[in-house]
N, C-alpha and C positions, 0 to 999 in steps of 0.2 A: 504494500500499499504506499505508493509515493505521493506526497501532496506537493512535492518540489519540482516535479517535471514540468518544464516550460511549456505553456500552451498559448498559442496566439489566437486571441478571440476577436481581433479586428476584423471587420468585413465579414462577420458572421450573423449579422443582425442582432448582435448583442446590445441591448440598451445600455449597459454599463459602459461599454467601450465605444460603440458607434454614435451614441448621442452625447458624449461628454464634450465634444468641441462645440456643439450647438448650444448646450445648456450652460457650460462653464468657461468656454473659450480656451479649453486645454485640448491640444492636438493629440490624437491617439499614436501619432508617429513617434513622439518623444515624450509623451505624458504618461502619468500613472492613474488608473481608474481605481479610486478608493472610496467611492461614494455609495451607489445603491447596494442593498443588502443581498448579493449573491456571491458565490465563490468562484475562484479562477482555476480550480482543479476539478478533475473528473469526479464524477459520482461513484458510488460504491460498485465493485465488481459484480455483485449479485444483482444490481439494477441493470448494468450494462448486459449482463447475460439474459435478463428478461427481454431486453430490447432485441438481442440476437435471436431468441427463441421466436419472437414475434415476427421478425423479418423473415426467418427461415420458414415459418408457417405461410406467410405470404398473403394472408386474407385479413382484411381490415375492415370488416363489416360492422354492423351495429353491435354494441356490447352492453354489458350491464355491470352495475357495482354489486356483484353477488357475494356469496357467503365466504369465498376465499379472501376477498377483499376485507369484508367487515371482520372476519376472524383475525385477520393479520393485524388490523387496528386494535381490536380488544386485546390481543395477546401483548402488543407493544405497550399499551397503557398499563396493563396489569403488571408486566415483567419489568418495564423500565420506570414506571411511576407509581406502582401500587394502587392503581385506580381501577376498579371494577366497572367496566362499562357494558351495558346491554346492547348488543348489536342493533337492536330496534331503535335505539336513541340516535343513530348516526344518519344525518342528512348530508349527503355530498353536495358541494358547492364548487362554483368556478373560482376557487381560491378564496383567501380570507377576506381580501378587499371586497369580494362580491358578497361574502357572508355578513360583513359589517353594513354594506349597502342594503342588503335584504332585510337586516334587523331594523334599520331605520324605516324602511318602507313598510314593514309589517306591524311594527309596534310603536309608531308615533305617527303624528299628523304634521303636515306643513305648519310652521309656526311653533311647533313644540320645541323643546330644547333637549340637549343631550350633554351630559357632564363628562369632563375628562380632567385627569390630573397631569399638569405639565411641569417640565417639558416632556413630551411624549411624540411618538411616531406621527409625523406630520399628516398622514393620510386620515387619521382620526378626524381632525377638524374639517379637512377637504371633504370627506364623505358626508359629514354633518351638514355643511353648508350647501354642497351640490344637491343635497335632497330637500333643500328649502327649510331646514331646521336650524336652530340657533345654538351655538357653542357656549356652554357655561364652563369657564376656566376656573379650575381649582389648582392652584400652584402647590407643588411639593416644596418642602423646606430643606435647605442644606443642614445636615446633621453631621459635623466632622467631615468625614471623607465620603459621605454618601448623601442619600436623600432619606426623607422621613415624611410621614403623613401628618397633616393637621387637619383632622376632620372637624374640629370646631370652627375653624376658618372656612372650610369647604361648606359647611352647613349655612354659614352666614352668606355665602355667595349664591346659594340657590334661590331661584326665583318662583318656584312652584310649578313651572312649566316643564320641568325636566321629566321625561318619560323613560330615558335610558341613561345608564352609567357605562361607559366604554372603558374597560380596564385593560392594562397591559401588563402580563406576568409570565416571564421575567420582563423587566421594564426596558423599553427601548426609547430613548438612547443610552441610559446611564448603565445597563446591565445589572440593576439591583434585583436581587433575589428576595422576595417578600418572605417574611416569616408566617407561620400558621396563624398567630394571633393578629398579625396585620391583615391577613386575608379574610379572617372571620370578621374583623372590624369593618372591612370594606363591604362584605356581603350584607352585614347588618345595616350599614349606612345606606346602601342602595334600597333595601326592602323599607326601612324605617322612613325613608323619604319618597316612597312611591315610584321608584325607579327599577326597571328590569335591568339585571347586571349581564353585560356582555363581556366575558373574559377571554381576551385574545392571548393564547399561550403558545404562539407559534415558535418562540425561541426556547421552548422547555427542555429540548435535548442538548442545548448548548450551554451547559452549566459546568463551571470548573470544579474540580474535585474536592476543593476545600469548602464547598457550599452544596447545599441540598435543595433542590427544587421540590415544592409541594404543590400539586394541583389544586385549584380553588375547590374542586369537587371533594377532595380528601380533607382539606382544612375546614371546610364549611358545609358539611353534607346536609345539614338541616335547612340549607338555602337553596337546594337543588331546584326546587319548583319555581325559583325566581331567577335562575341562572342559565344562560345559554353559553356553552364551552366551545372555543373555537381552536382547532388543532390542525396541523398539516405537516407532511413530510418534507415540505418544499425548501425550508431553510437548512434543515439537518442534513438533507441528501442533495442539495444543490439542484433541485428539479423544479424550481419555482416557474419555469417557463411553461410547465404542463398545466398550470392554472387549475389545481385541484386542491380542495381543502374539505374540511368536515365541520359542520354544526353538530355538537353533541348535546341533545335536548331531552332531559329526563321528563319534563312536563309534557304530557301527551297532548294537551290543548294547543300549546305553543308549537309542538312538533308537527301537529296536523296542519296548523297555519303555513308552516315553512314548506311542508310537502305539497300542499295545495297550490302555493305560489310557484314552486318549482314545475308542477305538472301544467299550470297554466302557461308558464313561459317555454314549456316543451324542453326543459333542460335535462341532459344526461351526460355524464362525464365521458371523456374520450377513452377508448378501450386500452390505448397504449399507456395513458396515465395511470389507469387502474392496475395494469400488469407491473408497472414500475414501483407503485406504492406497495403493492402487495409483496414484491421481492424485497423492498427495503425494510419493511417491518418484519424482520426475521432474525435469527441468531447471527446470520452472516452479516446482515445490516448493523446489528448492535456492535459487533466487533469492529466494523469500519467506523462507526460513529465514536467509539471509544478511542481509537487510533487517531480520528480526526481532532478530538479534544486534546490530545498530547501535543499535536502540531500547533493548534490554535494557542495553546498556553505558551508555548515557546515564542510564538509570534507576538502574542500579547505582551510578554515580558521584555522582549526585545524592543518593541515600539515604545512601551511605557518608560523604560529606562532611557531610550534615547530622547524622548521628549522632555523628560524631567531633567536631563542635562542642560536644557536650554532655560536660562534664567526667565522667570515670568510666565512659563508655561507649565501647566499642571494637568495631568491625565488621571481622571477619576479611577480609583482601584476597581477593576472589573470583575464582577462575580459571574457574569454569563455574557453570552453572545459574542460575536467577533467584531464588534463595533465600539471602537474606543471613543469615550466622551472626554474632549480636551478642552480645558479652559485657558484662553489667551489673555484674560483680564489683567494679569500681572505684568504684561508687556507695556501696558499704558497706550497701547495703540487702539484706535477706532476700528470698527468692523471692515470698513473699506481697505485699511491698511493691512490688516491681517489677511484678507482675501488676495490682495495683490501680491503679498509675499508667498502665499501658498499656491496660487494658480499661475501667476506670471513668472515668478522667480523659481520656485520649486517645480512648477509644472505638475501639480497633483490636483486631480479633482476630488474634493470631499463634500460632504454634506454640510451646508451652513446651519449653525446652530439656531438662528432666529426662526427658521422654518419650523422647529419643534415647539414653538409657543413660548410663553412666559417662563423665564428662567434659563433659556438657551441663548441669550443675546450675545454672550462673550464665548460661546463654544463653537467647536467644529466637531462633527462625527466623522470618524476615519475607519474605513473597512479594511481589516487585515486578514481577511480570509483568502489568502493568496500564497504564492511560492515564498520561501524564506528569503530568497535573494531579492525579491520585490520589497519586502519590508526593510530589509537592510539599505537598499537604494533610497527608499523613501525617508528613512532616518537621516541619511547623509544629506540628501536634498533640504530637508527642513533645517537641520543644524546649519547648512550653508546659507540658507535664506534668511536665518535669523543670527548670523554670525556676529553682528554687532552688539548683540546682547550678552555675548558670552566673554 
């Protein structure tokens, strides 16, 4: 399992590499793509083998998300996360962005509000506003080297129009792994304030070994009827382009609404995506995922140490994900100056912190799910771009 084999993703219709010049002004010819959350190495051999079997079969007719697929999901959740999932709870969606949009469509009305804790994945706010709903921002608070909840402050920010609380666990962009007590508090906060909890757990497999991820369903089982859990293999196995994820919905009424909408829209997942996910959620896939975390931990430490060597730059200790959350406020520079040094001087495309909402103003998010030599090159470029601070 080599995660360091160079792979040229340019001119492959990769959004990460083929859109970065348009979006960030960084040419793929000499730039580094370290923004959107996918990986630059191949997926697991067991997934590639499933693609080979499908190719050899040669027939790509209509398929179903049948029992092999749902059994693989339930096996993974039980064996990797200690979560017993009834296969009947699984509603397959066109990725988790689609699942969030569907949740807004089903369980709120135009003009209603949805609450989020920021800084958080920028698509939460985008999905809310695109649906004609209103964002209620509840800022996380800095607590030493991490973030913490302030539910009293969040309560004071509610308007009474909130129908959904869209929650991120593990947290993107900070990589915060929430405790069972915090998760129970969030589930109670949602229910007590009349909000359906949408728990996006897409990064749940990308947790470093000195931390333990707890699914919301395990931490707060008493709130299952008021929670929709979102999971996917896409980040874990670098198959986000297959656009397939799951809503896991114990509440039969809510599940029926989601299934009825999917039927009305005539949505069924692609058969190749189903084969890939079924193969991924296996003992072979688990071994590959463990090896990936070893690779990512070394990349994380390399990037973090390199950034911290630059005065005024601080990388939040990362408990999960492959997305470093880096604070540039200590440099004394404004956002435009920081952007210029990273994009124009270092020629690296990263995700701008302000896009993640309140609390992200001085940050950048840097994706290090790539080959080791790319991270080494990025560190050298950033140190050179900020050399006058050293």
